[in-house]
C-alpha positions in Angstrom: 103.7 67.4 81.5 107.2 65.9 81.6 108.4 62.9 83.6 110.5 63.4 86.7 112.2 60.8 88.8 111.0 60.0 92.2 113.6 58.8 94.7 112.5 55.8 96.8 114.2 53.7 99.4 114.7 49.9 99.7 111.5 48.2 101.0 113.1 45.2 102.7 113.6 47.0 106.1 110.1 48.4 106.0 108.7 45.0 105.1 110.5 43.6 108.1 109.2 46.4 110.4 105.7 45.9 109.1 105.7 42.2 109.7 107.1 42.7 113.3 104.5 45.3 114.0 101.7 43.0 112.7 103.0 40.1 114.8 103.4 42.4 117.9 99.8 43.7 117.6 98.5 40.1 117.3 100.6 39.1 120.4 99.4 42.0 122.4 95.8 41.3 121.5 96.1 37.7 122.6 97.8 38.9 125.8 94.6 41.0 126.6 96.6 44.1 127.3 93.8 46.2 125.9 92.8 47.3 122.4 94.4 50.7 122.1 98.0 49.7 121.9 97.5 46.7 119.7 95.3 48.8 117.4 97.9 51.5 117.1 100.7 49.0 116.3 98.4 47.3 113.8 97.7 50.6 112.1 101.4 51.3 111.9 102.0 48.0 110.2 99.2 48.7 107.7 100.7 52.1 106.9 104.1 50.5 106.4 102.6 47.9 104.1 100.8 50.6 102.0 104.1 52.2 101.2 105.7 49.1 99.8 105.6 48.3 96.1 107.3 45.8 93.8 108.7 47.1 90.6 109.6 44.5 87.9 112.2 45.0 85.1 111.1 47.4 82.4 108.2 48.6 84.6 107.6 52.0 86.3 105.3 53.2 89.0 103.8 56.7 88.7 103.0 58.3 92.0 100.4 61.1 92.7 99.6 62.9 95.9 96.0 64.2 96.2 95.9 64.7 92.4 99.4 66.2 92.1 102.0 64.4 90.1 104.9 63.6 92.4 107.3 61.5 90.2 108.0 58.2 88.6 109.9 55.3 90.2 111.9 53.1 87.9 114.2 51.3 90.4 113.6 47.6 90.2 112.9 45.5 93.3 111.1 46.1 96.5 110.7 49.8 97.1 109.1 52.0 99.7 107.6 55.5 99.4 105.1 57.7 101.2 102.1 55.5 102.0 99.7 58.3 101.0 101.0 58.2 97.4 98.6 56.7 94.8 100.7 54.4 92.7 100.0 53.4 89.1 102.1 50.8 87.3 103.0 51.2 83.7 104.9 48.9 81.4 108.0 50.2 79.6 108.4 47.1 77.4 108.3 47.2 73.6 104.9 46.4 72.2 103.8 45.3 68.7 100.8 46.9 67.0 99.7 44.8 64.1 97.5 47.3 62.2 94.4 46.2 60.4 94.2 46.2 56.6 92.5 49.5 55.6 91.3 50.7 52.2 92.4 54.1 51.1 93.1 56.0 47.9 96.7 56.7 47.0 98.1 59.9 45.6 96.7 59.1 42.1 93.3 58.2 43.4 93.6 54.5 43.0 92.0 52.4 45.9 94.5 50.3 47.6 94.8 48.1 50.7 97.5 48.8 53.2 98.5 47.8 56.7 101.5 48.4 58.9 103.3 46.9 61.9 104.5 49.3 64.6 106.9 48.6 67.4 106.5 51.2 70.2 107.2 51.7 73.9 106.4 54.3 76.5 109.3 56.8 76.9 107.6 59.4 79.1 105.3 58.0 81.7 103.8 61.3 82.8 102.7 62.2 79.3 101.3 58.7 78.7 99.1 58.8 81.8 98.2 62.5 82.0 98.4 64.1 78.6 96.1 61.6 76.8 93.0 59.7 78.0 94.1 56.2 77.0 97.6 56.0 75.5 97.1 52.4 74.1 94.0 53.5 72.3 95.7 56.7 71.2 98.5 54.7 69.6 96.1 52.5 67.7 94.1 55.4 66.3 97.0 57.6 65.4 98.9 54.8 63.8 96.0 54.1 61.5 95.7 57.9 60.7 99.5 58.0 59.9 99.1 55.0 57.5 96.2 56.7 55.8 98.1 59.9 55.4 101.2 58.1 54.1 99.2 56.2 51.5 97.3 59.3 50.3 100.6 61.2 50.0 102.4 58.7 47.7 101.5 56.8 44.6 101.3 53.0 44.6 103.9 52.9 41.7 105.2 55.2 39.1 103.3 53.8 36.1 101.0 56.8 35.9 103.6 59.4 36.9 107.1 58.6 35.7 108.5 61.5 37.6 107.4 60.1 40.9 110.6 59.2 42.8 109.2 57.7 46.0 106.4 55.1 45.6 104.7 52.8 48.1 105.7 49.7 46.2 109.3 50.4 45.0 110.8 52.5 47.8 109.9 50.3 50.8 112.9 51.5 53.0 112.2 55.2 52.5 108.5 54.7 52.9 109.2 53.1 56.3 111.3 56.0 57.3 108.5 58.4 56.4 106.1 56.3 58.4 108.3 56.3 61.5 108.7 60.1 61.3 105.0 60.6 60.9 104.3 58.3 63.9 107.0 60.0 66.1 105.3 63.4 65.5 101.8 62.1 66.3 102.7 59.9 69.2 105.2 62.2 70.9 102.3 63.9 72.6 101.5 60.7 74.5 105.1 60.1 75.5 105.5 57.1 73.1 108.6 56.4 71.1 108.4 54.4 67.9 111.3 52.0 67.5 110.2 50.5 64.1 107.4 50.9 61.6 107.0 48.8 58.5 104.4 48.3 55.8 103.2 44.7 56.2 100.5 44.6 53.5 100.2 46.5 50.2 97.9 45.7 47.3 95.4 47.1 45.0 91.8 46.8 46.0 90.0 43.7 44.6 87.7 45.8 42.3 90.7 47.2 40.3 93.3 44.5 41.0 92.6 42.7 37.7 92.8 45.8 35.6 96.0 46.9 37.4 97.6 43.5 36.8 96.9 43.7 33.1 98.4 47.2 33.0 101.5 46.0 34.8 101.8 43.0 32.4 101.4 45.3 29.4 104.0 47.7 30.8 106.4 44.8 31.3 105.9 43.5 27.8 106.5 46.9 26.3 109.6 47.4 28.3 110.9 43.9 27.3 110.1 44.6 23.7 111.9 47.9 23.8 115.1 46.3 25.1 114.8 43.5 22.5 114.5 46.0 19.6 117.3 48.2 20.9 119.6 45.1 21.1 118.5 43.9 17.6 119.2 47.3 16.0 122.6 47.3 17.6 123.4 43.8 16.2 122.2 44.8 12.7 124.3 47.9 12.7 127.3 45.8 13.8 126.7 43.2 11.1 126.4 45.7 8.3 129.5 47.6 9.5 131.6 44.4 9.6 130.4 43.2 6.2 131.3 46.6 4.6 134.6 46.8 6.4 135.8 43.4 5.4 134.4 43.6 1.9 132.6 40.3 2.1 129.7 41.5 -0.1 128.6 44.7 -1.8 125.1 45.7 -0.9 123.0 48.4 -2.4 120.3 50.2 -0.4 117.5 47.9 -1.4 119.5 44.8 -0.4 120.5 46.5 2.9 116.9 47.1 3.6 116.0 43.5 2.9 118.8 42.2 5.1 117.8 44.5 7.9 114.2 43.4 7.7 115.3 39.7 7.8 117.6 40.2 10.7 115.0 42.1 12.7 112.4 39.4 12.1 114.9 36.8 13.3 116.1 38.7 16.4 112.8 40.2 17.5 110.5 37.2 16.8 108.9 35.4 19.7 109.2 32.0 18.0 112.0 30.3 16.2 112.3 31.4 12.6 112.3 28.7 9.8 114.9 29.6 7.2 113.8 29.9 3.6 116.4 29.4 0.9 116.1 31.8 -2.1 117.5 30.1 -5.2 117.1 33.1 -7.3 117.9 36.8 -6.8 116.3 39.5 -4.9 114.7 40.9 -8.0 113.3 37.7 -9.4 
């Protein structure tokens, strides 16, 4: 079912007529001119009052007539429609859904904790009221299902799979786009539009958090060591090349090996190296 606009008229004139009819019926009753005419005028005033409704900004009124959807009024102010219409108000304002933290396995099977914040609003009032039973509850359940699907479709990070390009931890912007697309597909049935969706909490589950922290630390240490070694090898190559080019000293292969070893110890060591003066030669 798709939303359709319902044309309404200004309710100020009908409000004035309803008040005048009400006062007229009361005056005729006190004048003791019978009960028929005052009763008819009172009934007319009540019918006029029934057709009046107040629509606030970012609010809509869905009208049905004996179970048949007639249309939706979105004009702000005091409006008047057929008094026999059943009117249901629905908010069009943006709402925040602060999802609960849930535990789910990521793509690699690791248990993680994840939560999301979703900003949504009703875009189609007819679908929101008639295509689902309770659109607010529908948004909550489908948002949690979308977060679970997203977490199970991507790895937490790329430590186990180096070829993984999109991870939950490293590609936050792209992950949020995937979450918005998934929510739009799921919530479109309820006439709900998602304006923003973001991961608000992401962490390993407590039972594996310690082990994963150690693995991350080990990976960081290995990566740092790799860069240090690459830089040290480059500096040793540059030193040997400059010594040979300028003819400062002539080194055989064994002395080159000793020099390389000493330089690598100095450059790659975690602590400051204490120099040792060799008063003899390499061979004594």
